[in-house]
ZAKE-604886 format. One record per residue: x, y negated, z of N, C-alpha, C in turn. Coordinates in steps of 0.001 Angstrom, whole numbers, padded with zeros to 6 digits, always signed. Layout:
% residues N
XYZXYZXYZ...
//
This chain:
% residues 352
-016810-014352+031166-016667-012929+030420-017724-012731+030126-018879-012563+030755-020227-012187+030338-020615-012562+029071-020612-013785+028987-021278-014394+026951-019949-014010+026344-018559-013934+026500-018041-013404+026132-018171-011731+025728-018781-010782+026564-018835-009632+026224-020061-009552+025462-020846-010799+025373-022392-010472+024756-022104-010977+023492-021266-011872+023379-020590-012290+021994-020235-011186+021045-019043-010541+021821-018525-009360+021151-019493-008462+020728-020644-007814+021964-021611-006888+021560-022450-007436+020256-022438-009010+019777-023742-009453+018758-022702-009208+017780-021362-009706+017826-020800-009412+016510-020646-008206+015845-020391-006895+017325-020292-005771+016502-021639-005124+016167-022943-005466+016594-024425-005287+016483-024218-005911+014599-023843-007354+014130-023675-007713+013020-023057-007085+012330-021939-006292+012371-020774-005627+011588-021384-004225+011500-022280-003474+012283-023139-002591+011897-023777-002570+011245-024542-003826+010770-025655-003924+010058-025411-004286+008700-023926-004768+008845-023306-005095+007298-022540-003811+006791-022286-003118+007478-021639-001643+007102-022908-000463+006423-023968-000777+007598-025161-000025+006980-025694-000395+005424-025934-001695+005764-026211-002663+004224-025765-002065+003468-024158-002624+003280-023490-002265+002085-023104-000401+001319-023417+000297+002514-023445+001689+002470-024691+002242+002122-026143+001452+002199-026985+001689+001122-026665+001634-000131-025941+000937-000899-026066+000431-002231-024981+001611-002943-025447+001702-003637-024554+002557-005274-023346+002135-005552-022684+002251-005499-021213+001733-006059-020743+002712-007392-020169+001431-008505-019296+002512-008776-018004+001510-009794-017290+001863-010458-016084+001418-010698-015108+002148-011576-014375+001708-011928-013262+002748-013158-012176+002718-012504-012026+004265-011981-011257+004090-011357-009768+005135-011526-009423+004643-012598-008134+005271-013110-007117+004106-012534-005510+004599-013097-004504+004391-012410-004681+002564-012520-003761+002140-011700-004232+000679-011198-003181-000267-012715-002608+000264-012937-001750-000455-014301-002767-000427-015267-003382+000660-015562-004597+000842-016793-005552-000105-016508-005691-000511-014970-006962-001193-014747-006842-002759-015269-005602-002937-014722-005036-004272-014898-005173-005062-016262-004697-003740-017358-004827-004203-018875-006366-003954-019211-006819-002964-018624-008337-002928-018958-008903-004419-019032-008648-005074-018069-009334-006212-017226-008974-007628-018172-007733-007342-018622-006896-007846-019616-007812-007898-020785-008931-006694-021366-008824-006720-022992-008056-006066-023561-006829-005055-022815-005921-004523-023478-005663-003472-023275-006374-002703-022311-006333-001111-021872-006706-000107-023078-006095+000655-023361-006410+001789-024266-005635+003106-023613-006384+004118-023044-005513+005368-022926-006944+006779-023280-006476+007656-023189-006957+008946-023941-008618+009184-023082-007757+009169-021650-009229+009416-020231-009454+008226-019726-010870+007981-019366-010780+007001-018205-011476+007302-017350-011228+007541-015799-012532+007790-015046-013265+006950-014286-014142+007171-014681-015566+006137-013201-016141+006773-012433-015826+006025-011217-016340+007072-010115-017283+006009-009723-018642+007188-008904-020084+006061-008851-020186+007122-007343-020330+006110-006368-020745+006726-005005-021848+005959-004301-022786+007215-003223-023796+006293-002490-024714+007233-002917-026157+006371-001980-027549+007539-001850-027959+007633-003074-028158+006932-004187-028506+007056-005578-027728+007787-006444-026688+008323-005962-025581+009084-006927-026652+010046-007739-027321+010469-007276-028144+011878-007792-028843+011608-008504-029945+010508-008361-030846+009569-009612-029679+009081-010866-028896+008723-010611-027500+007703-011502-027514+008763-012607-026621+010072-011840-025977+010921-012575-027445+011863-014081-028521+011668-012909-029505+012712-013532-030041+011402-014958-029732+010019-014570-030729+009019-015920-029221+008925-017043-028031+009180-016544-026996+009133-017687-026967+010383-018514-027126+011129-017994-026956+012548-018584-027884+013230-018617-029488+012706-018742-030742+013812-019326-030545+014690-018586-029685+015354-016985-030054+016731-017038-030982+016576-015580-031989+017801-015465-032871+017522-014705-032482+017901-013406-031104+018458-013250-030450+019178-011834-028832+018266-011422-028512+018502-010722-026988+018068-010354-026450+019449-011061-025128+019242-011402-024211+020450-011686-023984+020939-010580-023382+021917-010530-022319+023014-009806-021469+021982-008870-021380+021527-007857-020424+020716-006989-018493+021234-007998-018092+019913-008024-016698+020118-007940-016317+021385-009628-017449+021187-009918-017266+022070-011253-017639+020843-012574-016767+020693-013772-016741+019799-014767-017253+020537-015652-018239+019802-016418-019284+019861-017098-019224+018838-018479-018940+019655-019837-019236+018609-020868-020702+017772-021267-020770+016884-021197-022004+015998-021283-022274+015190-021969-023130+014437-023141-023465+013073-023789-023681+012452-022866-023252+011219-022397-023513+009926-022007-024432+009396-022555-025473+008808-021754-026672+008007-022255-026753+006582-021567-027231+005660-022312-027643+004666-021854-029002+004807-021254-029411+004692-020151-031053+004790-019209-031553+004398-019907-031591+002758-020591-033053+002408-020832-033108+002586-022193-032185+002876-023357-032072+003031-024633-032099+004281-025119-031418+005264-024087-031433+006182-024744-030314+006745-025789-029521+005111-026175-028313+005964-027139-027501+006221-026212-026888+007248-027236-025500+008295-026598-024115+007368-026999-023761+006723-025377-022398+005955-025596-021070+006816-025579-021429+008043-025639-019650+008766-025655-020118+010322-024997-019233+011494-025316-019250+012723-024686-017747+012988-023819-018529+013427-022190-017050+013187-021514-017559+014429-020395-016779+014715-019382-016792+015641-018686-017457+014964-017046-018490+015674-016853-019466+015431-015554-018691+016009-014241-018331+015589-012890-018009+016010-012083-019000+015588-010919-019484+016402-009866-020421+016062-009036-020162+016631-007510-019630+015640-006315-019058+015862-005499-019771+015253-004400-021132+016193-003967-022262+016401-002853-021394+016122-001213-021900+014767-000469-021895+014408+000750-021671+015390+001537-021255+015556+002967-019841+014455+003388-018343+015410+002504-018798+016153+001610-017306+016648+000627-017038+016021-000034-016794+014963-000099-016213+013819-001123-015067+012990-000463-014593+011902-001362-013476+011160-001470-013945+009881-000183-015607+009422-000610-015960+008855+000383-016768+009345+001676-017338+010314+001346-018013+011122+002553-019552+011182+002153-019799+010351+001047-021134+010401+000625-021631+010979-001042-022695+011102-001181-022734+011748-002560-021711+011163-003637-021245+011676-004826-020300+010632-005459-020312+011796-007026-019885+011140-008045-020034+011684-009303-019055+010979-009784-018464+011609-010750-017663+011164-011895-017382+011141-012839-017691+010538-014004-017594+010493-015236-015935+010172-015801-015550+011140-016941-014362+011170-017744-014598+011483-019011-014701+009865-019166-015045+009191-020597-013582+008984-021484-013985+008683-023206-012540+008038-023885-012389+007059-023149-010926+006744-023414-010684+005282-022553-010894+004036-023291-011304+004039-024843-011148+002645-025160-011975+001939-024845-011577+000291-024841-012473-000663-023713-013818-001063-024142-013930-000600-025497-015698-000976-025661-015928+000334-025126-015842+001631-024951-016600+002459-024545-016767+002763-022579-015547+002519-022151-015757+001929-020584-016480+000819-020330-016666-000107-021380-017745-001389-021035-018983-000663-021274-019374+000091-022255-020686+000346-022392-021174+000684-021873-020332+002200-020834-020826+003098-019830-021310+002265-018676-020134+001325-018252-020277+000600-016836-021424-000686-016868-021838-001044-018165-022599-001372-018554-024133-000464-018622-024326+000275-018664-025153+001386-018770-025748+001800-017103-024656+001755-016423-024857+002031-014887-025013+001235-014357-024959-000200-014483-025161-001623-014290-026676-001473-014170-027324-000978-015299-028624-001397-015837-029523-000420-014480-028995+000314-014192-029864+001510-013191-030335+000681-011691-031189+000167-011271-031715-000542-010183-030549+000200-009306-030634-000435-008038-029645-000214-006879-028312+000374-006832-027782-000035-008202-026159+000316-008346-025639-000701-008818-024580-001536-008260-024154-002315-008259-022324-001953-008509-021486-002913-009115-020207-002906-008907-019356-002966-007829-018349-001876-007523-017665-002094-006313-016779-002951-006456-017110-003600-005038-015384-004387-004496-014697-003808-004693-013325-004483-004562-011633-003769-004416-011820-003624-003308-011419-001934-003370-011075-000792-002195-012291-001002-001865-013623-000805-002012-014735-000600-001420-015289+000921-001475-014257+002140-002082-014582+003534-001977-013693+003413-000966-013136+003541-000493-011796+003525+000466-012618+003104+002166-012580+001593+001872-013187+001640+003062-014482+002328+003187-015244+002740+002677-016458+003852+002914-015927+004852+003312-014694+005422+002913-014458+006386+003011-013528+006468+004584-013508+005215+005047-012489+005053+006397-014273+004953+007216-015359+004407+007308-016017+004037+007505-017068+005425+008132-017050+006600+007266-017264+007677+007145-017002+008745+007790-015337+008349+008752-014597+009168+009245-013832+010272+008246-013657+009671+006903-012584+010463+005913-011383+010027+005884-011095+009160+006579-009566+008760+006567-009315+007565+007789-008810+007824+008407-007961+007042+009455-007380+005632+008657-006990+004596+009471-006541+003489+009349-004881+003734+008799-004158+004823+009227-002806+004525+008805-003148+005295+007574-004115+006642+006996-004198+007242+006150-004355+006148+005124-005409+004809+005486-005500+004199+004459-004452+003414+003768-003637+003257+004837-002354+002539+004842-001218+003323+003703-001703+004550+004223-000421+005349+003187-000898+005246+002125-002318+005507+001688-002976+005503+000635-002716+004409-000370-002760+003545-000014-002529+002059-000486-000490+002300-000807+000130+002626-000124+001650+002472-000543+001702+003604-001597+000854+004782-001680+001618+005750-002487+001165+005142-003802-000501+004677-004075-000611+004064-004858+000286+002808-005757+000982+002229-004866+001875+001244-004943+003512+001856-005339+003619+002774-004649+004990+003754-004746+005722+003587-006187+006621+003444-005866+007612+003312-007791+009023+003768-007605+009396+004239-006582+010593+005679-005717+010068+006651-005225+010976+007607-005537+010834+008734-004781+010715+009312-003574+011487+008104-002800+011639+007611-001606+009846+007034-001021+009627+006479-001646+008643+005661-001051+007242+006350-001382+007475+007656-002805+006411+008412-002193+006195+009529-001975+007453+009915-001232+007691+011127+000282+006977+009930+001058+007214+008835+001471+007036+008542+002951+005636+008560+003021+004905+007666+001340+003519+007264+001693+002910+008791+001747+003031+009875+001064+002367+010817+000797+002419+011422+002416+003582+011256+003091+003569+011801+004204+001955+010806+005397+002077+010141+005641+001228+009259+006385-000124+009352+005591-000788+009609+004247-001805+009970+003711-002118+011450+004369-001374+012329+004835-001313+013478+005752-001544+013114+006764-001854+012446+007184-002145+012261+009043-000488+012115+009874+000420+011929+009092+001575+011918+010071+001614+011234+011332+001305+010214+010825+001005+009062+011634+000060+009259+012853-000786+009464+012515-002153+009949+013225-001552+010940+014173-000606+012020+014029-000468+013485+015038+000190+012551+015965+001144+011285+015612+002013+011024+016543+001614+009968+017315-000044+009350+017097-000416+008394+017659-001492+009143+018915-002005+010411+018368-003101+011076+019289-002124+011507+020111-000722+012029+020001+000073+012942+020808+000616+011409+021876+000711+010054+021392+000831+009127+022845-000409+009167+023389-001771+008752+022811-002379+008549+023465-002834+009700+024913-002744+011232+024017-002570+012223+025101-002195+011985+026268-000786+011617+026195+000373+011680+027443-000511+010376+028170-000649+009518+027700-001466+008056+028251-002747+008785+029123-003053+009128+028773-004579+009991+029635-004282+010706+030526-003051+011089+030362-002860+012304+031818-001772+011639+032347-001355+010568+032159-000624+009738+033228-001656+009206+033930-002617+008311+033233-003702+007611+033853-004427+008557+035239-004645+009593+034442-005211+010589+035413-004737+011074+036255-003416+011085+036873-002199+011064+037208-002316+009895+038714-002601+009224+038035-002498+007654+038840-004179+007941+039425-005282+008090+038813-006355+008077+039899-006482+008904+040792-005615+010422+040860-005953+011299+041221-005180+010906+042546-003824+010380+042295-003368+009435+043711-003959+008849+044273-004653+007651+043769-005527+006682+044258-006839+007636+045538-007427+008627+044492-008647+009137+045174-007932+010255+046413-007204+011206+046255-006493+012005+046719-005509+011603+048156-004751+010500+047503-003589+010134+047920-002547+011625+048291-001200+011467+049449-000630+012735+049730-001326+013773+050711-002146+014291+049927-002795+015683+050293-002192+016560+049969-003031+017913+050601-002463+018894+050256-002564+019438+048325-003910+018766+048048-004562+019098+047049-003922+018751+045714-003008+017918+045545-001846+017160+044577-000626+018011+044754+000180+017824+043419+001199+018513+043150+002718+017498+044078+003370+018073+044517+004207+017039+045001+005290+016248+043922+005460+015039+044481+006530+014056+043334+005502+014001+042201+004409+013702+042334+003024+014015+040987+003468+012054+040499+003897+011115+041869+004401+009876+041178+005562+009914+040123+006400+010595+040892+007679+010379+040209+007866+011099+038566+007191+012197+038739+006796+013136+037221+006311+012102+036203+004889+011240+036908+004621+010486+035451+005180+009272+035562+006006+008737+036563+007020+007622+035764+007842+007747+034951+008214+009410+035643+009759+009701+034314+008465+009872+032200+007204+010586+032842+006989+010400+031576+006623+009133+030623+006157+008304+031883+006057+007023+031129+006927+006249+030468+008318+006788+031110+009068+006014+030450+009973+006912+029460+009434+007940+029588+009998+008913+027814+009040+008258+026558+007863+008374+027423+006987+007648+026295+007222+006275+025739+007643+005326+026541+008208+003881+026456+009513+004176+025380+010399+004824+025785+011457+004844+024645+011158+005774+023361+010035+006693+023374+009845+007015+022209+009276+006131+021443+008518+005083+021903+007445+004469+021276+008655+003337+020799+009563+002879+021390+010378+001863+020493+011448+002531+019703+011615+003709+019783+012111+004177+018772+011804+004423+017499+010057+004519+017901+009072+004356+016434+009281+003264+016025+009132+002593+016714+009057+000791+015926+010407+000585+015278+011487+000930+015860+012896+001142+015219+012914+001721+013632+012243+002545+013883+012210+003797+012504+010858+002734+011477+009818+002375+012261+008648+001633+011593+009504+000642+010856+010428-000326+011053+011238-001725+010291+012037-000938+009186+012530+000262+009395+013092+001286+008460+012339+001558+007056+011057+001826+007872+009957+002287+007053+009277+000743+006147+009325-000163+006667+008881-001394+006044+009698-001649+004920+011217-001574+005253+012041-002012+003981+011642-000952+003087+011691+000301+003427+011736+000922+002312+010257+000561+001121+009519+000532+002168+008490+000236+001613+008561-001071+000359+008850-002352+000826+009219-003551+000387+010381-003490-000393+011099-003347-000477+012330-002974-000625+013566-003772+000030+014772-003164-000472+015868-003854+000487+016204-005139-000327+016003-005962+000708+016726-007286+000147+017745-007685+000042+018831-007651-001145+020158-007724-001151+020382-009189-001996+021125-009685-001389+021816-011106-002064+023378-011269-002757+023487-011439-003777+024600-011524-004195+025449-012901-003881+026462-013121-003134+026899-014504-002718+028316-014968-003201+028912-015807-003455+030342-015836-004210+030296-017365-004126+031707-017870-004503+032169-019168-005625+031629-019105-007300+031724-020118-007792+031262-020196-009081+032404-018915-009812+031761-018545-010843+032358-017653-011670+033434-016813-010926+032827-015832-010161+033925-014891-009527+033239-013631-010273+031759-013665-011111+031074-012415-011610+029944-011810-010827+029074-013019-009951+028506-012166-009822+027042-011976-010637+026781-012844-011543+025761-012743-012784+026478-011743-013155+027599-011069-013706+028035-010110-014265+027778-008715-013697+027693-008755-012144+027735-007862-011550+026190-007447-011614+025539-008093-011502+024063-008177-011217+023851-007754-013071+024364-007613-014353+023448-007393-015594+024335-005711-015719+025645-005413-014983+025923-003861-015058+025012-003176-013985+024401-003707-012797+023176-003257-012426+022582-002927-012841+021692-003680-013414+020866-003504-014224+020628-002923-015231+022169-002344-016285+022398-002191-017405+021443-002858-018508+021448-004494-018241+021013-005689-019609+021362-006357-019339+021049-007204-019884+022142-008662-019490+020713-009620-019543+020423-009457-017682+019585-010565-017035+019880-011467-017278+020918-011738-016307+021460-013217-016026+022519-013743-017119+022258-015231-017422+023516-015383-018580+024983-015503-018256+025522-015059-018481+026935-015101-018265+027926-016053-019250+028427-017250-018840+029518-017903-019892+030774-018270-019047+032131-018907-019505+033080-019179-018748+032626-020496-017938+031571-021117-018163+031249-022453-017995+030892-022361-015836+031425-022986-015078+031099-022921-013693+029829-023858-013377+028624-023068-012653+027451-023228-012280+026502-022870-013297+026992-021735-014044+025796-021657-014889+024847-021008-014432+024932-020215-013259+023611-019986-012637+023278-021301-011847+022033-021534-011981+021461-022799-010973+020382-022208-010196+019644-021382-009948+018530-020871-009490+018586-019205-009196+017595-018625-008108+017862-017712-007651+016942-016755-008761+017615-015466-009462+017497-014185-010871+017157-013370-009899+015587-012409-009940+015505-011330-008986+015467-010400-009790+015685-009140-009441+015467-007925-010405+015302-007278-009262+014161-005823-009376+014107-004700-008687+014812-003470-009281+015681-002909-008791+016146-001720-009024+015760-000379-008264+015975+001079-008721+015683+002173-008010+016936+002620-008053+017705+002499-006645+018979+003052-006370+019093+004464-005479+019182+005686-005916+019015+006716-005524+017182+007205-004654+016567+006643-005290+015259+006467-004461+015210+005599-003632+016135+004607-003620+016032+003403-002524+015228+002229-003251+014078+001526-003179+013906+000344-003938+014736-000730-003427+015703-001392-004961+016352-002476-004201+016032-003819-005135+015738-004855-004090+015093-006076-004785+016575-007290-004896+017471-007266-005756+018717-007501-005840+018624-009138-006548+019547-010230-005888+019261-011557-006064+020699-011704-007216+020532-012796-008099+021728-013672-008128+021609-014820-007982+022474-015897-007440+022292-016822-006843+023432-017807-007472+023186-018979-006965+024002-020027-007707+025393-020050-006629+026894-020542-007477+028126-020527-006803+028307-021209-005722+028875-020956-004685+028763-021447-003348+030194-022384-003194+030321-023976-003416+031337-024678-003103+030907-026121-002598+031767-026223-001603+031362-027088-000455+031285-028945-001164+031763-028926-002157+031274-030468-002898+031043-030318-004275+029880-031247-004630+029412-031106-005746+028430-032253-005564+028491-033071-007089+027709-034463-007202+026504-033902-008468+026649-032720-008521+025239-032112-009238+024129-032102-008291+022767-032960-008744+021880-032158-007534+020592-030978-007570+021087-030501-009148+020290-029362-009457+021049-028154-008961+022611-028213-008506+023630-027346-008583+023214-027150-006462+022922-028712-005930+023200-028776-004586+021777-028059-004341+021059-027963-005398+019432-027148-004396+019609-026309-004698+020516-025641-005727+020777-024032-005744+021714-023586-005063+022299-023995-004580+023176-023669-003284+022828-023728-001925+021480-024522-001697+020739-024762-000816+019790-023530-000390+019343-023208-001804+018293-021779-001922+019279-020780-001228+020508-020694-002131+021048-019273-001991+021208-019320-000910+021536-020157+000086+021938-020081+001656+020781-019635+002284+019829-019974+002051+018471-019818+002585+018042-018428+002207+018337-017713+001309+018394-016404+001021+019383-015500+001593+020317-016177+001747+021184-015116+002607+021171-014713+003907+020334-015811+004808+019809-016141+005830+019304-014730+006426+017923-014183+005440+016824-013375+005284+017483-012375+004556+018241-012138+004148+018829-010647+003455+019340-009170+004094+018580-008360+003830+018739-007106+004396+020647-006726+004055+020962-007167+003064+022204-006439+002660+022694-007629+001755+024154-008348+002177+024764-008929+001341+025953-009098+000492+026219-008909-000671+027094-008837-001557+028133-010005-001922+029348-010011-000841+029882-011264-001451+031050-010512-002572+031070-011532-003265+032019-011180-005075+033152-012585-004551+034564-011872-004766+035792-012742-004223+036233-013089-005560+037192-013582-005790+038540-013636-006711+039565-013075-006486+039581-011803-007045+040978-011299-006387+042230-011762-006304+042397-012512-006717+043893-013561-007475+043633-014432-006481+042614-015234-006553+043048-016504-005112+042950-015533-003775+042488-014312-003841+042310-013985-002439+043815-013367-001872+044514-013148-003086+045862-012246-002985+046628-013856-002420+046831-014924-003238+047528-016164-003027+046823-017055-001467+045752-016372-001209+045512-016953-000080+046064-016201+001589+046211-014689+001084+046583-013721+002047+048281-013801+002100+048396-014421+000842+050118-014617+001176+050645-015903+002124+049649-016988+001451+049961-017816+002451+049654-017585+004056+049001-016982+004539+048471-016902+005758+049479-015779+006263+050084-015228+005852+051453-014045+006324+053034-014826+006430+052781-016425+005584+054039-016789+005990+054156-017497+007097
//
């Protein structure tokens, strides 16, 4: 146990050294929307304005070098300024500069933003200029948020909420993620922590003083009731968490049924486009076809599958049926499509 304790202390020490080392660097990156960043990395990104963020101990020096300002501007006030290359003094663009002194910034460090024209060549030139400055480097994915977490600007649940907010595609996803970024989960967890601390204090008091006049009557019974209520509250929260996970990832919905009963037609109606091929020939759909829909704010991952039947000699169709059944087992929602005429005939036979 002692060796494990020493090992944990060593690992914690290395972790702290790594955090300090990372924080000693000043980082920069394009921080415009995710979709634009992906297009930019592919060399296809074009927009009116691109935002480049810089954060770290050398932010003030970097700002002065790319703007030729003798002093930093007023905090959180945009100014229009020419942006130059620190080594060649070539004017690269003209844009807005915003200064955010730490700790009142997103990362908790000195930071500033450059709002420049969104052409690929302009952005590349500005990033190249920043990269030419000593002690500045390109940020790793998520590094700004990681620094905000290490500096106490965000807790873990708020970081997760921020990630979900950036990925949100429906209104309900946005609402759930935004509440989490505002610390709604942190408040719940802190409430539980305080309740547990109170219970521990009650147990310690009972051990120290036993049943003396200094303790309230039925102290243990009250504490046990509090623990029971807390346990029920946590269980209910975990159930709600599962619902939240479904909202985050989408309701996995599978359409199943016999061949040629209208599964692909239903998918096309819901998509409002010909996503699936529809023909009178049985077994047209062989593989899983998935589309994501927004229905009333709920993300729906809808899957069209191969028609189910007990006998087939076609190896490809057999594999399609096997995959359909596997998806059926994992689905949150199943839409069973039947042939109404066959159903009526079957019902009549059952009633005879």
